[in-house]
C-alpha positions as CSV (number, residue, x, y, z in Angstrom):
1,X,-4.0,-7.8,19.1
2,X,-1.4,-10.4,20.1
3,X,-1.1,-13.8,18.4
4,X,-2.6,-15.8,21.3
5,X,-5.7,-13.8,22.2
6,X,-7.1,-12.3,19.0
7,X,-9.2,-14.6,16.8
8,X,-9.7,-12.1,14.0
9,X,-7.0,-9.4,13.7
10,X,-8.3,-8.1,10.4
11,X,-11.9,-7.5,11.5
12,X,-10.5,-5.8,14.6
13,X,-9.4,-2.9,12.4
14,X,-13.0,-2.7,11.0
15,X,-14.3,-2.4,14.6
16,X,-11.8,0.4,15.3
17,X,-12.9,2.2,12.1
18,X,-16.6,1.7,13.0
19,X,-16.0,3.3,16.5
20,X,-14.1,6.2,14.9
21,X,-17.0,6.7,12.5
22,X,-19.3,7.2,15.5
23,X,-17.1,10.3,16.5
24,X,-15.5,8.4,19.4
25,X,-11.8,8.4,20.0
26,X,-9.6,5.3,20.2
27,X,-6.1,4.8,21.6
28,X,-3.8,2.6,19.6
29,X,-1.4,1.0,22.1
30,X,1.8,0.7,20.0
31,X,3.8,-2.4,20.8
32,X,1.4,-3.4,23.7
33,X,0.2,-7.0,23.1
34,X,0.6,-6.8,19.3
35,X,-0.6,-3.2,18.9
36,X,-3.9,-3.4,20.8
37,X,-6.8,-0.9,20.5
38,X,-8.2,0.7,23.7
39,X,-11.9,1.5,22.9
40,X,-14.6,3.1,25.0
41,X,-16.7,0.4,26.7
42,X,-20.3,0.5,25.4
43,X,-22.9,-2.2,24.9
44,X,-23.0,-1.4,21.2
45,X,-19.3,-1.8,20.7
46,X,-19.2,-5.1,22.7
47,X,-22.2,-6.4,20.6
48,X,-20.5,-5.4,17.3
49,X,-17.3,-7.2,18.4
50,X,-19.3,-10.3,19.1
51,X,-21.2,-10.1,15.8
52,X,-17.9,-9.8,13.8
53,X,-16.1,-12.4,15.8
54,X,-13.5,-10.0,17.2
55,X,-11.9,-10.9,20.5
56,X,-11.9,-8.3,23.3
57,X,-11.4,-7.8,27.0
58,X,-13.4,-5.5,29.3
59,X,-11.1,-3.4,31.5
60,X,-11.8,-1.5,34.6
61,X,-10.8,2.2,34.7
62,X,-8.1,1.4,37.1
63,X,-6.7,-1.4,34.9
64,X,-6.8,0.9,31.8
65,X,-4.9,3.6,33.7
66,X,-2.4,1.0,34.9
67,X,-1.8,-0.1,31.3
68,X,-1.4,3.5,30.1
69,X,1.0,4.2,32.9
70,X,3.1,1.1,32.0
71,X,3.2,2.3,28.3
72,X,4.3,5.8,29.3
73,X,7.3,4.5,31.2
74,X,10.6,5.6,29.5
75,X,11.9,2.1,29.9
76,X,9.2,0.6,27.6
77,X,9.3,0.8,23.8
78,X,5.5,1.5,23.7
79,X,3.3,4.5,23.1
80,X,-0.4,5.3,23.2
81,X,-1.5,7.2,20.0
82,X,-4.9,8.8,19.8
83,X,-7.0,8.0,16.8
84,X,-9.4,10.9,16.2
85,X,-11.3,10.6,12.9
86,X,-12.2,7.8,10.5
87,X,-10.3,8.6,7.3
88,X,-12.2,8.8,4.0
89,X,-10.8,6.2,1.7
90,X,-10.4,6.1,-2.1
91,X,-9.3,3.1,-4.1
92,X,-7.9,4.0,-7.5
93,X,-9.2,1.2,-9.8
94,X,-10.8,1.0,-13.2
95,X,-14.5,0.3,-13.4
96,X,-15.4,-3.4,-13.8
97,X,-12.5,-4.6,-11.6
98,X,-13.7,-7.1,-9.1
99,X,-12.7,-6.6,-5.4
100,X,-10.6,-9.7,-5.3
101,X,-8.4,-8.4,-8.1
102,X,-6.7,-6.3,-5.5
103,X,-5.6,-7.2,-1.9
104,X,-6.6,-3.8,-0.5
105,X,-10.1,-3.8,-1.7
106,X,-10.4,-7.4,-0.6
107,X,-9.3,-6.7,2.9
108,X,-11.3,-3.5,3.2
109,X,-14.4,-5.5,2.3
110,X,-13.5,-8.3,4.7
111,X,-12.9,-5.8,7.6
112,X,-16.1,-3.9,6.7
113,X,-14.3,-0.6,6.2
114,X,-16.1,1.6,3.7
115,X,-14.3,3.0,0.6
116,X,-15.1,4.6,-2.7
117,X,-13.5,3.8,-6.1
118,X,-12.2,6.5,-8.3
119,X,-10.2,6.4,-11.6
120,X,-8.6,8.7,-14.1
121,X,-11.4,11.1,-14.8
122,X,-12.1,11.8,-11.1
123,X,-8.4,12.2,-10.4
124,X,-7.9,14.6,-13.2
125,X,-10.9,16.6,-12.0
126,X,-9.4,17.0,-8.5
127,X,-11.6,14.3,-7.0
128,X,-8.8,13.3,-4.7
129,X,-9.3,16.4,-2.6
130,X,-12.3,14.7,-1.1
131,X,-10.3,11.9,0.5
132,X,-7.8,11.4,3.3
133,X,-6.2,8.1,2.1
134,X,-5.6,6.8,-1.4
135,X,-4.7,3.3,-2.5
136,X,-3.3,2.7,-6.0
137,X,-4.6,-0.4,-7.7
138,X,-2.0,-2.6,-9.4
139,X,-1.7,0.0,-12.2
140,X,0.8,0.8,-14.8
141,X,1.4,4.6,-14.9
142,X,3.9,4.3,-17.7
143,X,1.4,3.5,-20.5
144,X,2.9,0.1,-21.3
145,X,-0.2,-1.9,-20.2
146,X,1.5,-3.7,-17.4
147,X,4.2,-5.0,-19.7
148,X,1.9,-8.0,-20.4
149,X,2.7,-7.7,-24.1
150,X,5.1,-10.6,-24.3
151,X,2.9,-13.2,-22.8
152,X,-0.7,-12.0,-23.3
153,X,-0.8,-9.7,-26.4
154,X,-3.1,-12.2,-28.1
155,X,-5.4,-12.7,-25.1
156,X,-8.9,-11.2,-25.4
157,X,-8.7,-9.5,-22.0
158,X,-5.4,-7.8,-22.9
159,X,-6.8,-6.5,-26.2
160,X,-10.0,-5.3,-24.5
161,X,-8.1,-3.5,-21.7
162,X,-5.8,-1.8,-24.2
163,X,-8.8,-0.6,-26.2
164,X,-10.5,0.6,-23.1
165,X,-7.4,2.5,-21.9
166,X,-7.0,4.1,-25.4
167,X,-10.7,5.0,-25.5
168,X,-10.6,6.7,-22.0
169,X,-7.4,8.6,-22.9
170,X,-9.1,9.9,-26.1
171,X,-12.2,10.8,-24.2
172,X,-10.1,12.9,-21.8
173,X,-8.4,14.7,-24.6
174,X,-5.1,12.8,-24.9
175,X,-3.6,11.1,-28.0
176,X,-1.6,8.6,-25.9
177,X,-2.4,6.6,-22.9
178,X,1.1,7.3,-21.5
179,X,0.4,11.1,-21.6
180,X,-2.9,10.6,-19.8
181,X,-1.3,8.3,-17.1
182,X,1.5,10.8,-16.6
183,X,-1.0,13.6,-15.8
184,X,-2.8,11.2,-13.4
185,X,0.5,10.5,-11.7
186,X,1.2,14.2,-11.4
187,X,-2.2,14.8,-9.8
188,X,-1.5,12.0,-7.3
189,X,1.9,13.5,-6.6
190,X,0.3,16.9,-5.9
191,X,-2.3,15.2,-3.6
192,X,0.5,13.7,-1.5
193,X,2.6,16.9,-1.5
194,X,-0.5,18.8,-0.3
195,X,-1.0,16.5,2.7
196,X,-2.6,13.3,1.4
197,X,-1.8,9.7,2.4
198,X,-0.9,7.3,-0.5
199,X,-0.5,3.6,-0.3
200,X,0.6,1.5,-3.3
201,X,1.3,-2.2,-3.9
202,X,2.9,-4.3,-6.6
203,X,3.4,-2.5,-10.0
204,X,1.7,0.7,-8.8
205,X,4.8,1.4,-6.8
206,X,7.7,1.4,-9.3
207,X,5.5,2.3,-12.4
208,X,4.4,5.5,-10.5
209,X,7.9,6.6,-9.8
210,X,9.1,5.7,-13.3
211,X,6.3,7.8,-14.8
212,X,7.3,10.8,-12.7
213,X,10.9,10.4,-13.6
214,X,10.2,10.2,-17.4
215,X,8.0,13.3,-17.6
216,X,8.4,14.7,-21.1
217,X,10.3,11.6,-22.3
218,X,8.8,8.9,-24.5
219,X,9.9,5.5,-23.0
220,X,7.2,3.5,-24.8
221,X,8.0,1.2,-27.7
222,X,5.7,1.3,-30.9
223,X,3.4,-1.6,-29.8
224,X,2.3,0.5,-26.8
225,X,1.9,4.0,-28.2
226,X,2.3,3.8,-32.0
227,X,5.6,5.5,-32.4
228,X,9.3,5.0,-31.4
229,X,10.6,5.8,-28.0
230,X,13.1,8.6,-27.6
231,X,16.7,7.7,-28.4
232,X,18.8,7.2,-25.3
233,X,15.9,7.8,-23.0
234,X,17.7,6.2,-20.1
235,X,20.1,9.1,-19.9
236,X,17.2,11.6,-19.7
237,X,15.5,10.1,-16.6
238,X,15.2,12.6,-13.8
239,X,15.5,10.8,-10.4
240,X,14.8,14.0,-8.5
241,X,11.2,13.8,-9.5
242,X,10.5,10.4,-7.9
243,X,9.2,9.6,-4.4
244,X,11.2,6.6,-3.4
245,X,13.6,5.3,-6.1
246,X,16.8,6.5,-7.7
247,X,19.5,5.4,-10.2
248,X,17.4,2.6,-11.6
249,X,17.7,1.2,-15.2
250,X,14.5,0.9,-17.3
251,X,13.7,-2.4,-19.0
252,X,13.6,-1.5,-22.7
253,X,12.6,-4.9,-24.1
254,X,8.8,-5.0,-24.5
255,X,8.8,-8.8,-24.4
256,X,10.2,-8.8,-20.8
257,X,7.6,-8.7,-18.0
258,X,9.5,-6.1,-16.0
259,X,9.6,-2.3,-15.7
260,X,13.1,-1.7,-14.4
261,X,15.9,-2.8,-12.1
262,X,13.9,-1.6,-9.0
263,X,12.0,-4.9,-8.8
264,X,13.8,-7.9,-7.4
265,X,11.5,-10.6,-8.8
266,X,14.0,-12.0,-11.3
267,X,17.0,-11.7,-8.9
268,X,15.5,-13.7,-6.0
269,X,17.4,-16.5,-4.4
270,X,14.8,-17.6,-1.8
271,X,12.3,-20.4,-2.1
272,X,8.6,-20.2,-1.1
273,X,9.3,-22.2,2.0
274,X,12.1,-19.9,3.2
275,X,10.6,-16.6,1.9
276,X,9.9,-14.4,4.9
277,X,10.6,-10.7,5.5
278,X,11.3,-9.1,8.9
279,X,9.7,-6.0,10.2
280,X,12.1,-3.3,11.6
281,X,11.8,-2.1,15.1
282,X,11.5,1.6,15.7
283,X,11.2,3.7,18.9
284,X,7.5,4.0,19.6
285,X,8.0,7.3,21.6
286,X,10.3,9.0,19.1
287,X,9.1,7.5,15.8
288,X,5.4,6.7,16.2
289,X,4.7,6.8,12.5
290,X,6.8,3.8,11.4
291,X,6.1,2.0,14.6
292,X,2.4,2.4,13.8
293,X,2.8,1.1,10.3
294,X,4.7,-2.0,11.6
295,X,2.3,-3.1,14.3
296,X,1.8,-6.8,14.2
297,X,1.7,-10.0,16.2
298,X,4.9,-11.2,14.7
299,X,8.1,-9.6,13.3
300,X,8.5,-12.3,10.7
301,X,6.0,-12.2,7.8
302,X,5.5,-14.6,5.0
303,X,6.8,-13.3,1.7
304,X,4.7,-13.2,-1.5
305,X,5.3,-12.3,-5.1
306,X,3.9,-9.9,-7.7
307,X,4.9,-8.2,-10.8
308,X,6.9,-6.0,-8.4
309,X,7.8,-8.3,-5.6
310,X,10.3,-6.3,-3.6
311,X,12.6,-3.4,-4.1
312,X,16.4,-3.2,-4.7
313,X,17.9,-1.7,-1.5
314,X,20.6,0.1,-3.6
315,X,18.0,2.0,-5.6
316,X,16.0,3.4,-2.6
317,X,16.5,7.0,-1.7
318,X,18.4,7.6,1.5
319,X,15.5,9.6,3.0
320,X,13.0,6.7,2.6
321,X,12.5,4.3,5.6
322,X,12.8,0.6,5.0
323,X,10.3,-1.0,7.4
324,X,10.4,-4.6,6.1
325,X,13.2,-6.4,4.5
326,X,14.4,-9.9,3.4
327,X,18.0,-9.7,4.7
328,X,19.2,-12.9,2.9
329,X,18.3,-11.4,-0.5
330,X,19.2,-7.8,0.1
331,X,15.7,-6.6,-0.8
332,X,13.2,-4.2,0.8
333,X,9.5,-5.3,1.0
334,X,7.8,-2.4,2.8
335,X,9.0,1.2,2.7
336,X,7.7,4.6,3.8
337,X,8.5,8.2,3.1
338,X,7.4,11.8,3.4
339,X,6.7,14.0,0.4
340,X,5.8,17.6,1.1
341,X,3.1,17.6,3.7
342,X,2.0,14.1,3.0
343,X,3.1,10.5,3.3
344,X,3.5,7.4,1.1
345,X,4.0,3.7,1.7
346,X,5.0,1.2,-0.9
347,X,4.4,-2.5,-0.3
348,X,5.9,-5.1,-2.7
349,X,3.9,-8.1,-4.0
350,X,0.3,-8.8,-5.0
351,X,-1.5,-10.8,-2.3
352,X,-0.1,-11.5,1.2
353,X,-1.9,-14.9,1.3
354,X,-1.4,-16.0,-2.3
355,X,2.3,-16.6,-2.9
356,X,2.4,-16.4,-6.7
357,X,-0.8,-15.0,-7.9
358,X,-1.3,-15.4,-11.7
359,X,-3.8,-14.0,-14.1
360,X,-7.1,-15.9,-13.7
361,X,-6.2,-17.5,-10.4
362,X,-9.1,-17.9,-7.9
363,X,-9.5,-15.2,-5.3
364,X,-8.2,-15.5,-1.8
365,X,-10.8,-16.3,0.9
366,X,-9.9,-14.1,3.8
367,X,-12.2,-16.1,6.1
368,X,-9.3,-18.7,5.9
369,X,-6.7,-16.0,7.0
370,X,-8.3,-13.8,9.7
371,X,-5.0,-13.4,11.5
372,X,-2.9,-12.7,8.4
373,X,0.2,-10.6,9.4
374,X,0.7,-9.6,5.8
375,X,-2.8,-8.1,5.5
376,X,-2.4,-6.4,8.9
377,X,0.3,-4.2,7.4
378,X,-2.2,-2.9,4.8
379,X,-4.8,-2.1,7.5
380,X,-2.1,-0.3,9.6
381,X,-1.9,2.1,6.7
382,X,-5.7,2.5,6.5
383,X,-5.9,3.7,10.1
384,X,-2.7,5.7,10.0
385,X,-4.4,9.0,8.8
386,X,-6.7,8.8,11.8
387,X,-3.8,9.3,14.2
388,X,-2.9,12.6,15.9
389,X,0.4,13.4,14.3
390,X,3.7,13.8,16.0
391,X,6.9,14.9,14.3
392,X,9.0,12.0,13.1
393,X,12.6,12.0,14.5
394,X,14.4,9.4,12.5
């Protein structure tokens, strides 16, 4: 899985998932040649690699043992982690959304990793309990319709999406979309606390935490929910209820395309040509979880924007790990934490290979980006639940 030898890093994850789905075990060789996978050698697996265009090497038993011995040496920052079971994957997304509306569904399809889509009704009926891993589509859990009001309130797609959200909330017994979305967020919170794995990108990251922090508080202006927001609602926010963020200030103006001070989009000083974030280095033997999530063939990854591009370092809780950062701008791009028995990862930005994706833009063709480091980070999270867990030390 290093830069020189692998022609299609993304489909290699699909091969690994395919092998796990056959009830075979895989060893993930953390920090060894870009985070390589050690698979059983069968004719079927070799053939599948060839069909999908995934580079591989056949090793003798002696060579494999030699590699594992090298990895186990205390002097090497490497580790072999056993992957045991293909996780069952859910993507939280409304019906009618096309796969290329979301980077995760797009890369899952490209890597040929199976997933199911679920939305509010299934979540509220405890449908999450059937899954090991959950991805949150670029959703607004605050009931403010993505804060698109300022620019798109007259657009037909905005009007239709608002009507659809209101209709679904009414069908489910709610008089406000914000109330319904809060209950969805609480169900997702309980799923993670109970041992689930949750991955979110772009606005699903901060809007999720904001919704939890504003439980029982009306933060929506009249154009969103038909009545006034609570007076002085900023002072009523409870940061103890959030997963990752604290001490943030909400954006009250409905015409501003922003949820809060968590997001760094408007405060960025880097240009597209200089926009890169660096992955942190962790001890593979002592901290295999963040090491696993940071596996890549480069430590420097191209930046990309979104409604929520990156996170204000000063507003991230001290018990949350920053795994990717843009040092020159003081922002975190990629963070991870533990909540109860479960785990969550937040990844800023919309599409790792589309720098400034806008409404209506053409989809990304992943055939043009088969070695994308930014997309590899997503797929690290997909395989993460398959790993035999070790206690995190840092």
